[in-house]
PARONU-196612 format. One record per residue (C-alpha): y, z, x; residue number from 1. Coordinates in steps of 0.25 Angstrom, whole numbers. Example, Ala and Ser with C-alpha at 12.3 -4.5 7.8 and 13.67 -1.06 7.14 Angstrom:
<sites>
(site (-18,31,49),1),
(site (-4,29,55),2),
</sites>
This chain:
<sites>
(site (19,-204,32),1),
(site (18,-205,17),2),
(site (13,-193,9),3),
(site (2,-195,-1),4),
(site (6,-192,-16),5),
(site (20,-191,-11),6),
(site (23,-205,-6),7),
(site (11,-212,-10),8),
(site (-3,-210,-17),9),
(site (-14,-205,-8),10),
(site (-22,-215,0),11),
(site (-37,-216,-3),12),
(site (-39,-210,11),13),
(site (-31,-198,7),14),
(site (-37,-196,-7),15),
(site (-51,-197,-1),16),
(site (-47,-186,9),17),
(site (-43,-177,-3),18),
(site (-56,-180,-10),19),
(site (-64,-176,2),20),
(site (-57,-164,5),21),
(site (-58,-160,-10),22),
(site (-73,-162,-9),23),
(site (-75,-152,2),24),
(site (-73,-141,-8),25),
(site (-86,-143,-14),26),
(site (-92,-136,-3),27),
(site (-91,-122,-8),28),
(site (-76,-120,-4),29),
(site (-70,-126,-17),30),
(site (-64,-117,-28),31),
(site (-73,-123,-39),32),
(site (-86,-116,-39),33),
(site (-98,-123,-45),34),
(site (-111,-118,-50),35),
(site (-119,-123,-38),36),
(site (-111,-115,-29),37),
(site (-103,-127,-24),38),
(site (-88,-129,-27),39),
(site (-78,-139,-31),40),
(site (-63,-140,-26),41),
(site (-53,-131,-34),42),
(site (-38,-132,-35),43),
(site (-35,-125,-22),44),
(site (-45,-135,-15),45),
(site (-38,-146,-22),46),
(site (-24,-142,-16),47),
(site (-30,-140,-2),48),
(site (-37,-154,-3),49),
(site (-23,-160,-7),50),
(site (-16,-154,5),51),
(site (-27,-158,15),52),
(site (-29,-172,10),53),
(site (-14,-175,9),54),
(site (-8,-167,20),55),
(site (-2,-156,12),56),
(site (-1,-141,12),57),
(site (-9,-133,2),58),
(site (0,-121,-2),59),
(site (-11,-112,-7),60),
(site (-1,-103,-13),61),
(site (8,-102,-25),62),
(site (18,-113,-20),63),
(site (22,-122,-31),64),
(site (15,-134,-25),65),
(site (0,-133,-20),66),
(site (1,-143,-9),67),
(site (13,-148,-1),68),
(site (14,-162,5),69),
(site (24,-162,17),70),
(site (35,-172,17),71),
(site (33,-179,30),72),
(site (48,-183,31),73),
(site (54,-169,28),74),
(site (49,-157,35),75),
(site (46,-145,26),76),
(site (47,-153,13),77),
(site (34,-155,4),78),
(site (29,-162,-8),79),
(site (22,-153,-18),80),
(site (8,-155,-24),81),
(site (5,-147,-36),82),
(site (-11,-148,-36),83),
(site (-18,-146,-50),84),
(site (-33,-147,-51),85),
(site (-41,-146,-65),86),
(site (-55,-149,-70),87),
(site (-49,-159,-80),88),
(site (-52,-173,-76),89),
(site (-61,-175,-89),90),
(site (-49,-171,-97),91),
(site (-40,-181,-89),92),
(site (-50,-192,-93),93),
(site (-50,-188,-107),94),
(site (-35,-186,-109),95),
(site (-28,-194,-98),96),
(site (-21,-181,-93),97),
(site (-22,-173,-81),98),
(site (-22,-158,-82),99),
(site (-13,-150,-72),100),
(site (-11,-135,-74),101),
(site (3,-134,-69),102),
(site (4,-119,-69),103),
(site (-2,-106,-74),104),
(site (10,-97,-71),105),
(site (10,-90,-85),106),
(site (19,-79,-80),107),
(site (30,-88,-74),108),
(site (30,-97,-86),109),
(site (32,-86,-96),110),
(site (43,-80,-87),111),
(site (50,-93,-88),112),
(site (48,-94,-103),113),
(site (54,-80,-104),114),
(site (67,-85,-98),115),
(site (68,-94,-110),116),
(site (65,-82,-120),117),
(site (51,-88,-122),118),
(site (40,-78,-123),119),
(site (26,-77,-129),120),
(site (31,-74,-142),121),
(site (40,-86,-144),122),
(site (35,-97,-134),123),
(site (27,-104,-145),124),
(site (39,-107,-153),125),
(site (46,-114,-141),126),
(site (36,-124,-135),127),
(site (47,-133,-129),128),
(site (55,-122,-123),129),
(site (42,-116,-117),130),
(site (38,-130,-111),131),
(site (52,-132,-106),132),
(site (51,-119,-98),133),
(site (37,-121,-93),134),
(site (40,-135,-87),135),
(site (53,-130,-81),136),
(site (46,-119,-74),137),
(site (35,-128,-69),138),
(site (46,-138,-64),139),
(site (54,-126,-57),140),
(site (42,-122,-50),141),
(site (42,-135,-43),142),
(site (57,-135,-41),143),
(site (57,-122,-34),144),
(site (50,-128,-22),145),
(site (57,-141,-22),146),
(site (68,-146,-12),147),
(site (79,-144,-22),148),
(site (77,-129,-23),149),
(site (75,-127,-8),150),
(site (60,-129,-8),151),
(site (51,-138,1),152),
(site (45,-147,-10),153),
(site (50,-161,-13),154),
(site (47,-161,-28),155),
(site (50,-176,-30),156),
(site (37,-180,-25),157),
(site (28,-168,-28),158),
(site (17,-169,-38),159),
(site (5,-163,-45),160),
(site (-9,-167,-40),161),
(site (-19,-165,-50),162),
(site (-34,-165,-47),163),
(site (-43,-166,-60),164),
(site (-58,-165,-59),165),
(site (-70,-164,-68),166),
(site (-84,-157,-67),167),
(site (-90,-170,-63),168),
(site (-84,-170,-49),169),
(site (-72,-180,-53),170),
(site (-58,-178,-48),171),
(site (-45,-185,-50),172),
(site (-32,-183,-43),173),
(site (-18,-185,-50),174),
(site (-4,-184,-46),175),
(site (7,-181,-56),176),
(site (22,-179,-55),177),
(site (27,-165,-53),178),
(site (37,-166,-64),179),
(site (33,-161,-78),180),
(site (37,-168,-91),181),
(site (50,-164,-97),182),
(site (47,-154,-109),183),
(site (55,-163,-118),184),
(site (46,-174,-116),185),
(site (34,-167,-123),186),
(site (31,-161,-136),187),
(site (28,-146,-135),188),
(site (20,-137,-144),189),
(site (10,-125,-145),190),
(site (-2,-132,-152),191),
(site (-8,-124,-163),192),
(site (-22,-118,-161),193),
(site (-32,-118,-173),194),
(site (-40,-105,-174),195),
(site (-41,-98,-187),196),
(site (-27,-102,-189),197),
(site (-18,-111,-183),198),
(site (-8,-105,-173),199),
(site (1,-109,-162),200),
(site (-6,-110,-148),201),
(site (-2,-105,-135),202),
(site (-3,-118,-128),203),
(site (11,-125,-126),204),
(site (8,-140,-126),205),
(site (17,-152,-122),206),
(site (13,-166,-127),207),
(site (18,-179,-122),208),
(site (15,-192,-131),209),
(site (0,-192,-128),210),
(site (-4,-177,-127),211),
(site (-2,-164,-120),212),
(site (5,-164,-107),213),
(site (8,-150,-104),214),
(site (2,-136,-109),215),
(site (5,-122,-107),216),
(site (-4,-110,-110),217),
(site (6,-99,-110),218),
(site (-3,-88,-115),219),
(site (-16,-92,-108),220),
(site (-14,-94,-94),221),
(site (0,-100,-93),222),
(site (-5,-114,-88),223),
(site (5,-125,-89),224),
(site (-4,-138,-90),225),
(site (0,-152,-88),226),
(site (-7,-165,-93),227),
(site (-1,-177,-87),228),
(site (-7,-191,-90),229),
(site (-15,-197,-80),230),
(site (-7,-210,-81),231),
(site (5,-202,-77),232),
(site (-1,-198,-64),233),
(site (7,-202,-51),234),
(site (-7,-205,-45),235),
(site (-21,-202,-48),236),
(site (-34,-203,-40),237),
(site (-47,-209,-45),238),
(site (-57,-200,-50),239),
(site (-65,-195,-38),240),
(site (-77,-186,-34),241),
(site (-78,-175,-24),242),
(site (-86,-180,-12),243),
(site (-100,-174,-12),244),
(site (-102,-164,0),245),
(site (-113,-169,10),246),
(site (-127,-165,8),247),
(site (-129,-152,15),248),
(site (-115,-148,15),249),
(site (-118,-133,11),250),
(site (-125,-131,25),251),
(site (-114,-138,33),252),
(site (-101,-136,25),253),
(site (-103,-126,14),254),
(site (-96,-112,14),255),
(site (-108,-105,21),256),
(site (-109,-116,31),257),
(site (-94,-115,34),258),
(site (-95,-100,36),259),
(site (-107,-102,45),260),
(site (-100,-113,53),261),
(site (-87,-105,55),262),
(site (-93,-92,58),263),
(site (-107,-95,65),264),
(site (-108,-82,73),265),
(site (-104,-73,61),266),
(site (-112,-81,51),267),
(site (-125,-80,60),268),
(site (-124,-65,62),269),
(site (-125,-63,47),270),
</sites>
């Protein structure tokens, strides 16, 4: 039996299952809280929805991949899914690029840089060397769980799955290759910042022929961000909406209703 995203694109039925599962997190159980007391799905809900809809295993820990899809031909072997979710669909419309925050492991990135004698006093003088070390580190995290190093993940068909959304209940799902661009294929710099006087900023920028592809914020969170072009996605969904919950869902399926249904005797004794 073929595996969605690995051997083929997901079918309409599989994608609709994913959309409906994701929609359930509007019932108060989602990570994103709204002013009216309801919720929207967050990044963890996205991971769980991917696992449930596509027969994977959500890791729910600090494993390199968020979801593992079992290889049905090789026992104990998996394909890794790195799930990324950002409220940047409007930016994607404007720029043609999808936002993926690859990592915010500031400490680990700086530790890697120090191995190359790069530190906070000199890193702005070496943009290419910094970029090279960061990309090598990101690639090595994946390689550490790959088959070639005794791990259980077949990296050859592993991938990023990015869910972009907007405040208007619009969502779009993108699949991108796991491999990052070679540092030599980009132009690297620390753009100047204009305040009272121009000074070199703290943001490392890697540009391709049409714009920014990678950024690193080494002294303000440590995020490594990736902006691949929509046109380079291996697959993308249409823009979709979450399915509205049925009328009266609060009484039948809301958090309070669930508690009452699961524990009726204790609930009624309160």
